[in-house]
C-alpha positions in Angstrom: 20.3 -48.3 26.2 18.8 -50.6 28.8 18.8 -50.3 32.6 17.2 -52.0 35.5 15.3 -50.6 38.5 12.9 -52.0 41.0 9.4 -51.6 42.4 8.8 -50.8 46.1 10.2 -53.4 48.6 10.6 -53.9 52.4 12.5 -55.9 54.9 12.9 -56.3 58.6 15.9 -57.5 60.5 16.6 -57.8 64.3 20.2 -57.9 65.5 20.7 -58.0 69.3 17.4 -56.2 69.9 18.2 -53.5 67.3 15.5 -53.4 64.6 16.5 -52.5 61.0 13.6 -51.8 58.7 14.6 -51.7 55.0 12.7 -49.9 52.3 13.4 -49.5 48.6 11.7 -47.2 46.1 11.9 -46.4 42.5 12.9 -42.7 42.2 13.3 -40.3 39.2 15.0 -37.3 40.8 16.9 -36.0 43.8 13.7 -34.2 44.9 11.9 -37.5 45.0 14.6 -38.9 47.1 14.3 -36.0 49.6 10.5 -36.4 49.7 10.6 -40.1 50.4 13.2 -39.6 53.2 11.0 -37.0 54.8 8.0 -39.3 54.6 10.0 -42.1 56.3 11.3 -39.8 59.1 7.8 -38.6 59.7 6.4 -42.1 59.8 9.2 -43.5 62.1 9.6 -40.4 64.2 11.1 -42.4 67.1 13.8 -44.1 65.1 17.4 -43.7 66.1 18.7 -43.4 62.5 17.4 -43.3 58.9 20.4 -44.2 56.7 20.1 -44.4 53.0 21.7 -44.6 49.5 20.2 -43.5 46.3 20.9 -43.4 42.5 18.4 -41.3 40.6 19.6 -41.4 37.0 19.8 -44.3 34.5 23.6 -44.1 34.1 24.3 -44.4 37.8 26.2 -41.1 38.0 23.8 -39.0 40.2 23.9 -40.5 43.6 24.4 -39.9 47.4 24.3 -41.8 50.6 24.2 -41.0 54.3 25.2 -42.7 57.6 22.8 -40.4 59.5 24.9 -40.3 62.7 26.1 -43.9 62.6 29.9 -44.4 62.5 31.4 -43.3 59.2 31.2 -46.0 56.5 28.9 -48.4 58.5 25.5 -47.6 56.9 25.3 -45.5 53.7 28.2 -47.2 51.9 27.0 -50.8 52.6 23.5 -49.8 51.5 25.0 -48.3 48.2 27.0 -51.6 47.8 23.7 -53.5 48.0 22.2 -51.3 45.3 25.2 -51.5 42.9 25.5 -55.3 43.6 21.8 -55.7 42.5 22.7 -53.8 39.3 19.8 -51.3 39.6 19.5 -47.6 39.2 16.8 -45.0 39.8 16.5 -46.5 43.2 16.4 -45.3 46.8 17.1 -47.8 49.7 16.6 -46.5 53.2 17.2 -48.5 56.4 15.4 -47.2 59.6 17.1 -48.3 62.8 15.7 -48.6 66.3 18.6 -49.0 68.7 18.1 -52.0 71.0 20.5 -51.1 73.8 23.5 -53.1 72.7 26.3 -51.6 70.5 27.0 -53.8 67.4 30.4 -52.5 66.5 31.4 -51.3 63.1 31.5 -54.7 61.5 28.1 -55.7 63.0 26.5 -52.4 61.8 28.0 -52.8 58.3 26.6 -56.3 58.0 23.2 -55.4 59.4 22.7 -52.4 57.1 23.9 -54.3 54.0 21.6 -57.3 54.9 18.5 -55.0 55.5 19.2 -53.2 52.2 19.7 -56.4 50.2 16.6 -58.0 51.7 14.5 -54.9 50.8 15.8 -55.1 47.2 15.2 -58.8 47.0 11.6 -58.3 48.1 10.9 -55.9 45.2 10.2 -56.8 41.6 12.9 -56.0 39.1 12.0 -53.8 36.2 14.0 -53.7 32.9 13.7 -50.4 31.1 14.5 -50.3 27.4 15.0 -47.4 25.1 12.5 -47.7 22.3 11.9 -45.9 19.0 8.3 -44.6 18.7 6.5 -44.8 15.4 3.2 -43.1 14.5 1.4 -45.6 12.3 -1.8 -45.7 10.3 -3.5 -48.6 8.4 -6.9 -49.8 7.3 -9.3 -51.8 9.6 -8.8 -55.2 7.9 -5.0 -54.9 8.1 -5.1 -53.8 11.7 -7.1 -56.9 12.6 -4.2 -59.0 11.4 -1.7 -57.3 13.6 -2.6 -58.9 16.9 0.4 -59.8 19.1 2.1 -56.4 18.6 2.3 -53.9 21.4 0.3 -50.8 20.3 -0.5 -47.7 22.3 -2.9 -44.7 21.8 -5.1 -46.5 19.2 -7.7 -44.3 17.6 -10.3 -45.1 15.0 -11.4 -42.8 12.2 -10.8 -43.1 8.4 -8.5 -46.0 9.3 -6.7 -47.0 12.5 -3.9 -44.8 13.9 -1.6 -46.0 16.7 1.8 -45.8 18.2 4.2 -48.7 17.9 7.3 -49.1 20.1 10.4 -51.1 19.0 13.6 -51.3 21.0 16.2 -48.9 19.5 18.3 -50.8 17.0 15.7 -53.4 16.2 13.9 -53.7 12.9 10.2 -52.7 12.2 10.2 -55.4 9.4 8.1 -57.9 11.4 5.3 -55.4 11.6 5.6 -54.2 8.0 5.6 -57.8 6.8 2.6 -58.8 8.9 0.7 -55.8 7.5 1.7 -56.8 3.9 3.2 -53.4 3.4 -0.2 -51.7 3.9 0.9 -49.4 6.7 2.2 -45.9 7.0 5.0 -45.4 9.6 6.8 -42.3 10.8 9.4 -42.4 13.5 8.5 -39.6 16.0 11.1 -40.0 18.7 12.3 -42.3 21.5 11.2 -43.1 25.0 12.0 -45.6 27.8 9.6 -48.5 28.2 9.3 -50.5 31.4 9.1 -54.3 31.4 8.5 -56.0 34.8 10.6 -59.2 35.1 
């Protein structure tokens, strides 16, 4: 299973003297969402509103959003629309608003929050996360030298070379076995998600 998330991103939008500051963060849990929001509220203590939407699991089922005092449906839902429209998960997008003295109306608020959220997401780098099978491998030194170009982790040297090899779940390990000329021991030890920045 693959999913996409993002690195941190920011944006700034001014509409009729109201300032909308957008922030996006990669998050792994509801607790992390709460912590990031507390940090923003502390940092922007004079802000009128800190509205947000968050999805913190890879399937997109664990989520919440808040209008934080804005008219119902004008902030949290448009921010969530921006997240789902970007096709990302494990993501918090918050928009900090400083009121400029002129009411924008529900349509104006909805557009401003969606635009600030979309711009914050656009400023971030997209990360594709792939479920990989993990193999514990061992081979001799001369064979290991021939295996350049493969992505190995936790390489250790002793009476041979031991390392971890990740391959996307469902893909074959044959390319590695063939390059090693069969001179490799491999044991599948589990799975993990591996990040690839686009």
